[in-house]
TORKOL-4160 file (C-alpha; in steps of 0.2 Angstrom, whole numbers, padded with zeros to 4 digits, m for minus):
336
<pt num="1" X="m0030" Y="m0076" Z="m0081"/>
<pt num="2" X="m0025" Y="m0093" Z="m0074"/>
<pt num="3" X="m0012" Y="m0095" Z="m0089"/>
<pt num="4" X="m0004" Y="m0078" Z="m0084"/>
<pt num="5" X="m0003" Y="m0083" Z="m0066"/>
<pt num="6" X="0005" Y="m0099" Z="m0070"/>
<pt num="7" X="0018" Y="m0090" Z="m0081"/>
<pt num="8" X="0022" Y="m0077" Z="m0068"/>
<pt num="9" X="0024" Y="m0092" Z="m0056"/>
<pt num="10" X="0038" Y="m0099" Z="m0066"/>
<pt num="11" X="0048" Y="m0083" Z="m0068"/>
<pt num="12" X="0064" Y="m0082" Z="m0056"/>
<pt num="13" X="0058" Y="m0066" Z="m0050"/>
<pt num="14" X="0045" Y="m0062" Z="m0038"/>
<pt num="15" X="0029" Y="m0056" Z="m0045"/>
<pt num="16" X="0027" Y="m0043" Z="m0033"/>
<pt num="17" X="0044" Y="m0037" Z="m0037"/>
<pt num="18" X="0036" Y="m0034" Z="m0055"/>
<pt num="19" X="0024" Y="m0023" Z="m0047"/>
<pt num="20" X="0037" Y="m0013" Z="m0038"/>
<pt num="21" X="0047" Y="m0011" Z="m0054"/>
<pt num="22" X="0031" Y="m0005" Z="m0062"/>
<pt num="23" X="0027" Y="0006" Z="m0049"/>
<pt num="24" X="0045" Y="0014" Z="m0051"/>
<pt num="25" X="0043" Y="0016" Z="m0070"/>
<pt num="26" X="0026" Y="0026" Z="m0066"/>
<pt num="27" X="0035" Y="0036" Z="m0055"/>
<pt num="28" X="0047" Y="0041" Z="m0068"/>
<pt num="29" X="0034" Y="0043" Z="m0081"/>
<pt num="30" X="0020" Y="0051" Z="m0071"/>
<pt num="31" X="0029" Y="0060" Z="m0056"/>
<pt num="32" X="0016" Y="0068" Z="m0044"/>
<pt num="33" X="0019" Y="0086" Z="m0044"/>
<pt num="34" X="0012" Y="0102" Z="m0034"/>
<pt num="35" X="m0005" Y="0097" Z="m0026"/>
<pt num="36" X="m0004" Y="0079" Z="m0032"/>
<pt num="37" X="0012" Y="0077" Z="m0022"/>
<pt num="38" X="0005" Y="0084" Z="m0007"/>
<pt num="39" X="m0009" Y="0073" Z="m0008"/>
<pt num="40" X="0003" Y="0057" Z="m0011"/>
<pt num="41" X="0013" Y="0061" Z="0004"/>
<pt num="42" X="m0002" Y="0063" Z="0015"/>
<pt num="43" X="m0008" Y="0046" Z="0009"/>
<pt num="44" X="0008" Y="0039" Z="0013"/>
<pt num="45" X="0006" Y="0045" Z="0031"/>
<pt num="46" X="m0011" Y="0037" Z="0033"/>
<pt num="47" X="m0005" Y="0021" Z="0024"/>
<pt num="48" X="0011" Y="0018" Z="0035"/>
<pt num="49" X="0000" Y="0021" Z="0051"/>
<pt num="50" X="m0012" Y="0007" Z="0045"/>
<pt num="51" X="0001" Y="m0004" Z="0040"/>
<pt num="52" X="0009" Y="m0004" Z="0058"/>
<pt num="53" X="m0007" Y="m0005" Z="0066"/>
<pt num="54" X="m0009" Y="m0021" Z="0057"/>
<pt num="55" X="0007" Y="m0028" Z="0060"/>
<pt num="56" X="0004" Y="m0025" Z="0079"/>
<pt num="57" X="m0013" Y="m0034" Z="0077"/>
<pt num="58" X="m0008" Y="m0049" Z="0069"/>
<pt num="59" X="0009" Y="m0052" Z="0079"/>
<pt num="60" X="0005" Y="m0064" Z="0094"/>
<pt num="61" X="0015" Y="m0060" Z="0110"/>
<pt num="62" X="0012" Y="m0077" Z="0116"/>
<pt num="63" X="0021" Y="m0084" Z="0100"/>
<pt num="64" X="0035" Y="m0074" Z="0102"/>
<pt num="65" X="0036" Y="m0077" Z="0122"/>
<pt num="66" X="0036" Y="m0095" Z="0119"/>
<pt num="67" X="0050" Y="m0096" Z="0107"/>
<pt num="68" X="0061" Y="m0085" Z="0117"/>
<pt num="69" X="0067" Y="m0101" Z="0127"/>
<pt num="70" X="0078" Y="m0107" Z="0113"/>
<pt num="71" X="0090" Y="m0092" Z="0119"/>
<pt num="72" X="0106" Y="m0098" Z="0110"/>
<pt num="73" X="0097" Y="m0098" Z="0093"/>
<pt num="74" X="0087" Y="m0081" Z="0097"/>
<pt num="75" X="0102" Y="m0072" Z="0103"/>
<pt num="76" X="0112" Y="m0076" Z="0088"/>
<pt num="77" X="0097" Y="m0071" Z="0076"/>
<pt num="78" X="0097" Y="m0054" Z="0084"/>
<pt num="79" X="0116" Y="m0052" Z="0085"/>
<pt num="80" X="0117" Y="m0056" Z="0066"/>
<pt num="81" X="0102" Y="m0043" Z="0063"/>
<pt num="82" X="0108" Y="m0029" Z="0074"/>
<pt num="83" X="0126" Y="m0031" Z="0077"/>
<pt num="84" X="0135" Y="m0041" Z="0062"/>
<pt num="85" X="0125" Y="m0032" Z="0050"/>
<pt num="86" X="0127" Y="m0015" Z="0055"/>
<pt num="87" X="0146" Y="m0017" Z="0056"/>
<pt num="88" X="0146" Y="m0024" Z="0038"/>
<pt num="89" X="0135" Y="m0009" Z="0034"/>
<pt num="90" X="0147" Y="0004" Z="0041"/>
<pt num="91" X="0161" Y="m0004" Z="0031"/>
<pt num="92" X="0150" Y="m0002" Z="0016"/>
<pt num="93" X="0146" Y="0016" Z="0020"/>
<pt num="94" X="0164" Y="0021" Z="0022"/>
<pt num="95" X="0169" Y="0011" Z="0008"/>
<pt num="96" X="0157" Y="0018" Z="m0006"/>
<pt num="97" X="0155" Y="0035" Z="0002"/>
<pt num="98" X="0164" Y="0049" Z="m0011"/>
<pt num="99" X="0163" Y="0038" Z="m0026"/>
<pt num="100" X="0144" Y="0034" Z="m0026"/>
<pt num="101" X="0130" Y="0046" Z="m0022"/>
<pt num="102" X="0129" Y="0050" Z="m0004"/>
<pt num="103" X="0110" Y="0045" Z="m0003"/>
<pt num="104" X="0117" Y="0026" Z="m0010"/>
<pt num="105" X="0130" Y="0025" Z="0003"/>
<pt num="106" X="0117" Y="0030" Z="0016"/>
<pt num="107" X="0105" Y="0018" Z="0009"/>
<pt num="108" X="0118" Y="0003" Z="0010"/>
<pt num="109" X="0121" Y="0007" Z="0028"/>
<pt num="110" X="0102" Y="0009" Z="0032"/>
<pt num="111" X="0098" Y="m0008" Z="0023"/>
<pt num="112" X="0109" Y="m0016" Z="0036"/>
<pt num="113" X="0101" Y="m0008" Z="0052"/>
<pt num="114" X="0084" Y="m0015" Z="0047"/>
<pt num="115" X="0074" Y="m0031" Z="0056"/>
<pt num="116" X="0072" Y="m0047" Z="0048"/>
<pt num="117" X="0056" Y="m0051" Z="0038"/>
<pt num="118" X="0043" Y="m0062" Z="0044"/>
<pt num="119" X="0034" Y="m0071" Z="0029"/>
<pt num="120" X="0049" Y="m0075" Z="0019"/>
<pt num="121" X="0061" Y="m0081" Z="0035"/>
<pt num="122" X="0047" Y="m0094" Z="0039"/>
<pt num="123" X="0042" Y="m0098" Z="0021"/>
<pt num="124" X="0061" Y="m0103" Z="0017"/>
<pt num="125" X="0065" Y="m0112" Z="0034"/>
<pt num="126" X="0049" Y="m0122" Z="0030"/>
<pt num="127" X="0054" Y="m0127" Z="0012"/>
<pt num="128" X="0072" Y="m0131" Z="0019"/>
<pt num="129" X="0064" Y="m0142" Z="0033"/>
<pt num="130" X="0070" Y="m0132" Z="0047"/>
<pt num="131" X="0065" Y="m0127" Z="0065"/>
<pt num="132" X="0049" Y="m0117" Z="0060"/>
<pt num="133" X="0044" Y="m0113" Z="0077"/>
<pt num="134" X="0061" Y="m0105" Z="0081"/>
<pt num="135" X="0061" Y="m0096" Z="0063"/>
<pt num="136" X="0043" Y="m0089" Z="0068"/>
<pt num="137" X="0050" Y="m0083" Z="0086"/>
<pt num="138" X="0066" Y="m0075" Z="0078"/>
<pt num="139" X="0058" Y="m0066" Z="0064"/>
<pt num="140" X="0043" Y="m0060" Z="0075"/>
<pt num="141" X="0055" Y="m0053" Z="0089"/>
<pt num="142" X="0066" Y="m0046" Z="0076"/>
<pt num="143" X="0053" Y="m0036" Z="0069"/>
<pt num="144" X="0045" Y="m0031" Z="0085"/>
<pt num="145" X="0062" Y="m0024" Z="0091"/>
<pt num="146" X="0067" Y="m0017" Z="0074"/>
<pt num="147" X="0052" Y="m0004" Z="0077"/>
<pt num="148" X="0064" Y="0004" Z="0091"/>
<pt num="149" X="0081" Y="m0003" Z="0088"/>
<pt num="150" X="0083" Y="0002" Z="0070"/>
<pt num="151" X="0078" Y="0020" Z="0072"/>
<pt num="152" X="0090" Y="0021" Z="0087"/>
<pt num="153" X="0105" Y="0012" Z="0076"/>
<pt num="154" X="0100" Y="0025" Z="0062"/>
<pt num="155" X="0102" Y="0040" Z="0074"/>
<pt num="156" X="0118" Y="0034" Z="0082"/>
<pt num="157" X="0127" Y="0027" Z="0068"/>
<pt num="158" X="0123" Y="0041" Z="0055"/>
<pt num="159" X="0123" Y="0055" Z="0067"/>
<pt num="160" X="0142" Y="0049" Z="0070"/>
<pt num="161" X="0146" Y="0047" Z="0051"/>
<pt num="162" X="0140" Y="0066" Z="0049"/>
<pt num="163" X="0125" Y="0062" Z="0037"/>
<pt num="164" X="0114" Y="0076" Z="0045"/>
<pt num="165" X="0102" Y="0063" Z="0051"/>
<pt num="166" X="0089" Y="0074" Z="0063"/>
<pt num="167" X="0085" Y="0065" Z="0079"/>
<pt num="168" X="0067" Y="0074" Z="0077"/>
<pt num="169" X="0064" Y="0058" Z="0066"/>
<pt num="170" X="0063" Y="0048" Z="0081"/>
<pt num="171" X="0047" Y="0058" Z="0087"/>
<pt num="172" X="0040" Y="0053" Z="0069"/>
<pt num="173" X="0044" Y="0035" Z="0072"/>
<pt num="174" X="0035" Y="0037" Z="0089"/>
<pt num="175" X="0019" Y="0045" Z="0082"/>
<pt num="176" X="0018" Y="0036" Z="0065"/>
<pt num="177" X="0025" Y="0018" Z="0068"/>
<pt num="178" X="0027" Y="0014" Z="0086"/>
<pt num="179" X="0010" Y="0022" Z="0092"/>
<pt num="180" X="0000" Y="0013" Z="0079"/>
<pt num="181" X="0010" Y="m0004" Z="0082"/>
<pt num="182" X="0006" Y="m0002" Z="0100"/>
<pt num="183" X="m0013" Y="0002" Z="0096"/>
<pt num="184" X="m0013" Y="m0014" Z="0085"/>
<pt num="185" X="m0006" Y="m0025" Z="0099"/>
<pt num="186" X="m0020" Y="m0018" Z="0110"/>
<pt num="187" X="m0034" Y="m0021" Z="0098"/>
<pt num="188" X="m0027" Y="m0039" Z="0094"/>
<pt num="189" X="m0039" Y="m0048" Z="0105"/>
<pt num="190" X="m0054" Y="m0039" Z="0097"/>
<pt num="191" X="m0049" Y="m0040" Z="0079"/>
<pt num="192" X="m0035" Y="m0053" Z="0079"/>
<pt num="193" X="m0046" Y="m0068" Z="0073"/>
<pt num="194" X="m0055" Y="m0057" Z="0060"/>
<pt num="195" X="m0039" Y="m0052" Z="0052"/>
<pt num="196" X="m0032" Y="m0070" Z="0051"/>
<pt num="197" X="m0049" Y="m0075" Z="0042"/>
<pt num="198" X="m0047" Y="m0060" Z="0030"/>
<pt num="199" X="m0029" Y="m0063" Z="0025"/>
<pt num="200" X="m0031" Y="m0058" Z="0007"/>
<pt num="201" X="m0037" Y="m0041" Z="0012"/>
<pt num="202" X="m0024" Y="m0037" Z="0025"/>
<pt num="203" X="m0011" Y="m0044" Z="0010"/>
<pt num="204" X="m0018" Y="m0031" Z="m0002"/>
<pt num="205" X="m0017" Y="m0017" Z="0011"/>
<pt num="206" X="0001" Y="m0023" Z="0015"/>
<pt num="207" X="0007" Y="m0023" Z="m0002"/>
<pt num="208" X="m0003" Y="m0008" Z="m0008"/>
<pt num="209" X="0004" Y="0003" Z="0006"/>
<pt num="210" X="0022" Y="m0002" Z="0000"/>
<pt num="211" X="0018" Y="0002" Z="m0018"/>
<pt num="212" X="0011" Y="0019" Z="m0012"/>
<pt num="213" X="0028" Y="0023" Z="m0003"/>
<pt num="214" X="0038" Y="0016" Z="m0017"/>
<pt num="215" X="0029" Y="0028" Z="m0029"/>
<pt num="216" X="0029" Y="0043" Z="m0018"/>
<pt num="217" X="0048" Y="0042" Z="m0015"/>
<pt num="218" X="0054" Y="0039" Z="m0033"/>
<pt num="219" X="0041" Y="0052" Z="m0038"/>
<pt num="220" X="0049" Y="0064" Z="m0027"/>
<pt num="221" X="0066" Y="0060" Z="m0032"/>
<pt num="222" X="0062" Y="0062" Z="m0051"/>
<pt num="223" X="0055" Y="0079" Z="m0048"/>
<pt num="224" X="0071" Y="0084" Z="m0038"/>
<pt num="225" X="0081" Y="0078" Z="m0052"/>
<pt num="226" X="0091" Y="0067" Z="m0040"/>
<pt num="227" X="0091" Y="0052" Z="m0052"/>
<pt num="228" X="0103" Y="0062" Z="m0066"/>
<pt num="229" X="0117" Y="0059" Z="m0053"/>
<pt num="230" X="0115" Y="0038" Z="m0054"/>
<pt num="231" X="0123" Y="0029" Z="m0069"/>
<pt num="232" X="0119" Y="0011" Z="m0074"/>
<pt num="233" X="0137" Y="0008" Z="m0068"/>
<pt num="234" X="0132" Y="0014" Z="m0050"/>
<pt num="235" X="0117" Y="0003" Z="m0052"/>
<pt num="236" X="0128" Y="m0012" Z="m0056"/>
<pt num="237" X="0139" Y="m0009" Z="m0041"/>
<pt num="238" X="0125" Y="m0006" Z="m0029"/>
<pt num="239" X="0117" Y="m0024" Z="m0034"/>
<pt num="240" X="0135" Y="m0032" Z="m0033"/>
<pt num="241" X="0138" Y="m0024" Z="m0016"/>
<pt num="242" X="0121" Y="m0031" Z="m0010"/>
<pt num="243" X="0126" Y="m0048" Z="m0016"/>
<pt num="244" X="0142" Y="m0046" Z="m0007"/>
<pt num="245" X="0134" Y="m0041" Z="0009"/>
<pt num="246" X="0122" Y="m0056" Z="0008"/>
<pt num="247" X="0136" Y="m0068" Z="0005"/>
<pt num="248" X="0146" Y="m0063" Z="0020"/>
<pt num="249" X="0131" Y="m0064" Z="0032"/>
<pt num="250" X="0126" Y="m0081" Z="0024"/>
<pt num="251" X="0144" Y="m0087" Z="0027"/>
<pt num="252" X="0145" Y="m0080" Z="0044"/>
<pt num="253" X="0128" Y="m0088" Z="0051"/>
<pt num="254" X="0132" Y="m0105" Z="0042"/>
<pt num="255" X="0150" Y="m0105" Z="0050"/>
<pt num="256" X="0144" Y="m0100" Z="0068"/>
<pt num="257" X="0130" Y="m0113" Z="0069"/>
<pt num="258" X="0141" Y="m0127" Z="0063"/>
<pt num="259" X="0155" Y="m0121" Z="0076"/>
<pt num="260" X="0142" Y="m0122" Z="0089"/>
<pt num="261" X="0137" Y="m0139" Z="0085"/>
<pt num="262" X="0118" Y="m0133" Z="0081"/>
<pt num="263" X="0106" Y="m0146" Z="0072"/>
<pt num="264" X="0103" Y="m0144" Z="0054"/>
<pt num="265" X="0085" Y="m0138" Z="0058"/>
<pt num="266" X="0092" Y="m0124" Z="0069"/>
<pt num="267" X="0105" Y="m0120" Z="0058"/>
<pt num="268" X="0092" Y="m0117" Z="0043"/>
<pt num="269" X="0082" Y="m0105" Z="0055"/>
<pt num="270" X="0098" Y="m0095" Z="0059"/>
<pt num="271" X="0104" Y="m0094" Z="0042"/>
<pt num="272" X="0086" Y="m0088" Z="0034"/>
<pt num="273" X="0082" Y="m0078" Z="0049"/>
<pt num="274" X="0099" Y="m0069" Z="0052"/>
<pt num="275" X="0102" Y="m0065" Z="0034"/>
<pt num="276" X="0085" Y="m0056" Z="0029"/>
<pt num="277" X="0081" Y="m0038" Z="0029"/>
<pt num="278" X="0063" Y="m0032" Z="0029"/>
<pt num="279" X="0058" Y="m0021" Z="0014"/>
<pt num="280" X="0041" Y="m0020" Z="0022"/>
<pt num="281" X="0047" Y="m0011" Z="0037"/>
<pt num="282" X="0061" Y="m0003" Z="0028"/>
<pt num="283" X="0052" Y="0007" Z="0015"/>
<pt num="284" X="0039" Y="0016" Z="0027"/>
<pt num="285" X="0053" Y="0019" Z="0040"/>
<pt num="286" X="0063" Y="0028" Z="0028"/>
<pt num="287" X="0050" Y="0041" Z="0023"/>
<pt num="288" X="0050" Y="0046" Z="0041"/>
<pt num="289" X="0068" Y="0044" Z="0046"/>
<pt num="290" X="0075" Y="0053" Z="0031"/>
<pt num="291" X="0062" Y="0067" Z="0027"/>
<pt num="292" X="0071" Y="0080" Z="0018"/>
<pt num="293" X="0084" Y="0068" Z="0011"/>
<pt num="294" X="0083" Y="0058" Z="m0007"/>
<pt num="295" X="0073" Y="0044" Z="0000"/>
<pt num="296" X="0072" Y="0036" Z="m0019"/>
<pt num="297" X="0091" Y="0034" Z="m0017"/>
<pt num="298" X="0091" Y="0028" Z="0000"/>
<pt num="299" X="0078" Y="0014" Z="m0002"/>
<pt num="300" X="0086" Y="0008" Z="m0018"/>
<pt num="301" X="0099" Y="m0003" Z="m0011"/>
<pt num="302" X="0085" Y="m0010" Z="0000"/>
<pt num="303" X="0075" Y="m0014" Z="m0015"/>
<pt num="304" X="0089" Y="m0023" Z="m0025"/>
<pt num="305" X="0094" Y="m0033" Z="m0009"/>
<pt num="306" X="0076" Y="m0039" Z="m0006"/>
<pt num="307" X="0076" Y="m0046" Z="m0024"/>
<pt num="308" X="0093" Y="m0054" Z="m0022"/>
<pt num="309" X="0090" Y="m0061" Z="m0005"/>
<pt num="310" X="0074" Y="m0070" Z="m0012"/>
<pt num="311" X="0082" Y="m0077" Z="m0027"/>
<pt num="312" X="0098" Y="m0083" Z="m0018"/>
<pt num="313" X="0088" Y="m0090" Z="m0002"/>
<pt num="314" X="0076" Y="m0099" Z="m0013"/>
<pt num="315" X="0091" Y="m0109" Z="m0022"/>
<pt num="316" X="0098" Y="m0112" Z="m0003"/>
<pt num="317" X="0082" Y="m0118" Z="0003"/>
<pt num="318" X="0080" Y="m0131" Z="m0011"/>
<pt num="319" X="0098" Y="m0136" Z="m0007"/>
<pt num="320" X="0094" Y="m0138" Z="0011"/>
<pt num="321" X="0079" Y="m0149" Z="0006"/>
<pt num="322" X="0087" Y="m0161" Z="m0005"/>
<pt num="323" X="0100" Y="m0164" Z="0007"/>
<pt num="324" X="0088" Y="m0169" Z="0019"/>
<pt num="325" X="0080" Y="m0180" Z="0007"/>
<pt num="326" X="0097" Y="m0187" Z="0003"/>
<pt num="327" X="0100" Y="m0191" Z="0022"/>
<pt num="328" X="0082" Y="m0198" Z="0022"/>
<pt num="329" X="0085" Y="m0210" Z="0008"/>
<pt num="330" X="0102" Y="m0215" Z="0015"/>
<pt num="331" X="0093" Y="m0221" Z="0031"/>
<pt num="332" X="0079" Y="m0229" Z="0022"/>
<pt num="333" X="0080" Y="m0249" Z="0021"/>
<pt num="334" X="0085" Y="m0255" Z="0004"/>
<pt num="335" X="0072" Y="m0263" Z="m0008"/>
<pt num="336" X="0074" Y="m0281" Z="m0013"/>
């Protein structure tokens, strides 16, 4: 077992992504039908509620509030997440609509409306020797606002784009995501310490919930036959578009931070927090926001973008770290 874990650690792909791929394969081989599909969908409702309850219970309002004082950095991260990204997403939506399946075009826009990640943003900022407290605040505030802002953006932009998005989905968000999140915040003083001491358990619940959402979404797509409309060329095109979106936002955030004279540490926090999109929040939200649509197609760009952002940002973080090491070596006294 240790040898297997060591081998997985050397792979250029996130081991959890392997589980996601395996879940997709399982959905294709053994999709849920009839009663099984009903059970899977009901299980997703429970899992999503539990997932966002835990998010609320673990997110410290004090930590978020303390970091807001760095207003320039925080405002730029939020602008990147909820302004620059959506503009790029609209361009991707209108540019691909008509020659890619409609669900994919919607998925490209939806990807760009999601909040930033928390874990990977902080991890990459730490590896690159950036401003970790600011990254913690930025990513936390982004996730906190995303519970409300993302559904509103989806409603506004996809309604205006004529996608047929239903405003009733906002009610679903309120009941299945926002309400459990608020309940988690209320319960934080009682269970926050316990959750912090049992991170393995909460991680299993987090990741298990996402796997269940993925299985149910892709299983429904298989049963409905939506995958017959997607070719391998389409898949390659979507991956290429996701890479271009990431490259654009990385270039924009890097350029702005240097133009404003940010320190290297603040630049790192802006680049990594402003370029991420949360699959952990995005997949559960999609099952509610796009009920009745081809959810498996809609979340496909997000799943591809997630793996691409991990791979690219891992390389970028190492480059930042090496640059910092080089500066430190230049400033060190020469040895005789």
